[in-house]
C-alpha positions as CSV (number, residue, x, y, z in Angstrom):
1,M,72.9,44.6,201.7
2,K,72.7,48.2,202.1
3,Y,74.3,50.8,200.0
4,E,76.2,52.6,202.8
5,E,78.1,55.6,202.3
6,G,81.8,55.5,203.6
7,K,81.8,51.7,203.0
8,M,81.7,52.2,199.2
9,S,84.5,53.2,196.9
10,M,84.9,53.3,193.2
11,Y,88.1,54.1,190.9
12,P,88.5,56.7,189.8
13,E,86.8,58.7,192.5
14,V,85.4,61.1,190.1
15,N,84.9,60.6,186.4
16,A,82.0,61.1,184.4
17,E,83.4,59.2,181.4
18,F,84.9,55.9,182.8
19,R,84.8,53.6,185.9
20,F,87.2,50.8,186.5
21,W,85.5,49.4,189.7
22,L,82.9,49.9,192.2
23,K,82.9,48.0,195.5
24,K,81.3,47.6,198.8
25,E,84.1,46.5,201.3
26,G,83.8,43.2,203.0
27,N,85.5,39.9,203.7
28,N,83.5,37.7,201.1
29,P,82.5,39.7,198.0
30,L,80.7,38.5,194.9
31,I,82.9,40.0,192.1
32,T,80.6,40.8,188.9
33,I,81.5,41.5,185.4
34,G,79.3,43.6,183.5
35,V,79.8,45.1,180.0
36,N,80.1,48.7,181.0
37,P,79.3,51.1,183.8
38,S,76.2,53.1,183.9
39,T,75.4,55.6,186.7
40,A,76.1,53.8,190.0
41,T,78.8,55.6,192.2
42,D,80.0,55.2,195.5
43,K,77.1,57.4,196.8
44,K,74.1,56.1,194.6
45,S,73.3,52.6,193.2
46,D,71.5,52.1,189.8
47,F,69.4,49.2,188.5
48,T,72.3,46.8,187.6
49,V,74.3,47.2,190.9
50,T,71.1,46.9,193.1
51,R,70.5,43.6,191.2
52,V,74.1,42.5,191.9
53,M,73.7,43.2,195.6
54,E,70.6,41.1,195.7
55,Y,72.4,38.2,194.2
56,A,75.4,38.6,196.4
57,E,73.2,38.8,199.5
58,R,71.0,35.8,198.3
59,N,74.0,33.6,197.8
60,G,76.0,34.2,201.0
61,F,78.4,37.1,200.1
62,D,78.7,40.0,202.5
63,S,79.8,42.6,199.7
64,F,80.4,43.0,196.1
65,I,82.9,44.3,193.4
66,M,81.4,45.4,190.3
67,L,83.8,45.4,187.4
68,N,83.2,45.6,183.5
69,V,84.4,44.5,180.3
70,Y,84.9,48.0,179.1
71,P,85.1,51.0,181.5
72,Q,83.3,53.6,179.5
73,R,80.2,54.7,181.4
74,S,77.2,54.9,179.3
75,T,73.4,54.4,180.2
76,N,73.0,53.2,176.6
77,P,75.3,50.4,175.4
78,D,74.8,51.4,171.6
79,K,76.7,54.7,172.6
80,L,79.9,52.9,173.6
81,D,83.0,53.7,171.5
82,K,82.9,52.4,167.9
83,E,86.4,51.4,168.5
84,C,88.2,50.1,171.6
85,N,90.3,52.6,173.3
86,K,93.3,50.5,173.9
87,M,94.7,52.7,176.8
88,Y,91.6,52.5,178.8
89,H,91.3,48.8,177.9
90,Q,94.6,48.0,179.3
91,E,94.0,50.2,182.5
92,N,90.8,48.2,183.1
93,V,92.4,45.0,182.6
94,E,95.3,46.0,185.1
95,A,92.7,47.2,187.7
96,I,90.8,44.1,187.4
97,R,93.8,41.9,187.8
98,Q,94.8,44.1,191.0
99,I,91.4,43.7,192.4
100,I,91.2,40.0,191.9
101,S,94.6,39.5,193.5
102,T,93.1,40.9,196.6
103,V,90.5,38.4,197.1
104,T,90.8,34.9,198.8
105,N,89.0,32.4,196.9
106,P,87.3,34.7,194.4
107,E,84.1,33.9,192.9
108,I,83.4,35.8,189.5
109,L,79.7,36.2,188.3
110,V,80.0,36.8,184.6
111,A,76.7,38.8,183.8
112,F,76.5,40.8,180.7
113,G,73.9,39.1,178.7
114,D,73.8,39.8,174.8
115,I,75.0,43.4,175.3
116,I,78.5,41.8,174.8
117,L,77.5,41.6,171.1
118,K,77.1,45.5,171.0
119,R,80.5,46.1,170.0
120,N,83.0,43.7,168.0
121,Y,85.8,44.6,170.5
122,L,83.9,43.6,173.6
123,R,84.3,39.9,173.6
124,E,88.2,40.3,172.9
125,C,88.2,42.6,176.0
126,F,86.6,40.0,178.0
127,C,88.9,37.4,176.9
128,D,91.9,39.7,177.9
129,I,90.2,40.0,181.4
130,V,89.8,36.1,181.9
131,K,93.4,35.6,181.0
132,A,94.5,38.1,183.5
133,C,92.3,36.5,186.2
134,L,93.4,32.9,185.6
135,P,96.5,32.9,187.9
136,F,94.2,33.6,190.8
137,N,92.0,30.5,190.1
138,P,88.7,32.2,190.5
139,K,85.3,30.0,190.5
140,W,83.4,31.4,187.5
141,K,79.4,31.8,188.0
142,R,76.5,32.7,185.9
143,I,72.8,33.5,186.4
144,G,70.4,30.9,185.2
145,E,70.8,29.3,181.8
146,L,72.8,31.0,178.9
147,T,70.9,33.3,176.5
148,K,69.8,31.8,173.2
149,K,73.0,33.6,171.8
150,R,75.0,31.5,174.3
151,N,76.0,34.4,176.6
152,P,75.9,34.5,180.5
153,R,72.7,36.5,181.7
154,H,72.5,40.1,182.7
155,P,71.4,40.4,186.3
156,G,68.4,42.5,185.2
157,E,67.1,40.1,182.6
158,R,65.0,37.6,184.6
159,E,63.7,37.7,188.2
160,K,63.0,33.8,188.3
161,Y,66.8,33.2,188.6
162,K,67.9,33.3,192.2
163,E,71.0,31.2,192.6
164,L,74.5,31.1,190.8
165,K,75.6,28.3,188.8
166,D,79.0,27.3,187.7
167,F,80.2,28.7,184.4
168,N,83.1,27.2,182.3
169,V,84.4,30.4,181.2
170,L,87.2,28.7,179.1
171,A,84.9,26.7,177.0
172,Y,82.9,30.3,176.6
173,I,86.1,32.3,175.3
174,D,87.0,29.3,173.0
175,E,83.6,29.5,171.1
């Protein structure tokens, strides 16, 4: 899968502080939920998005949609807001709900690793996202086995994992 200019889009189109989604247009996208966006744009990939594209291609998807638990851009998750910005969180949940509603038979790769533990509010944000997605009956996926702390792996953690596995997201959010 190539990162082709013109076939990529993101929202908002220009914003150094927040990104709600990044996608490559196609008929069968792998939807991925990470913790927070880093440097990828509609013109240039980053490490995580490159790995997401590899997983998508390896598993029969023709495109991808990159979403995040929290929309604040940061190359270092330790620098995320100390407190949740509720306005941006609600806008993020709504953007995700709208994106998922446009996909036929959505498959969502949950891929944030233990980074979800960096801030107390991140797990609650993820729970809100899951609840917003449930009406669209997505198939939830993960990479490999859960981490020792029982979180779905980040795409960059291990090269040995190739295929996606089913993920019981309801059991996860009930833990």
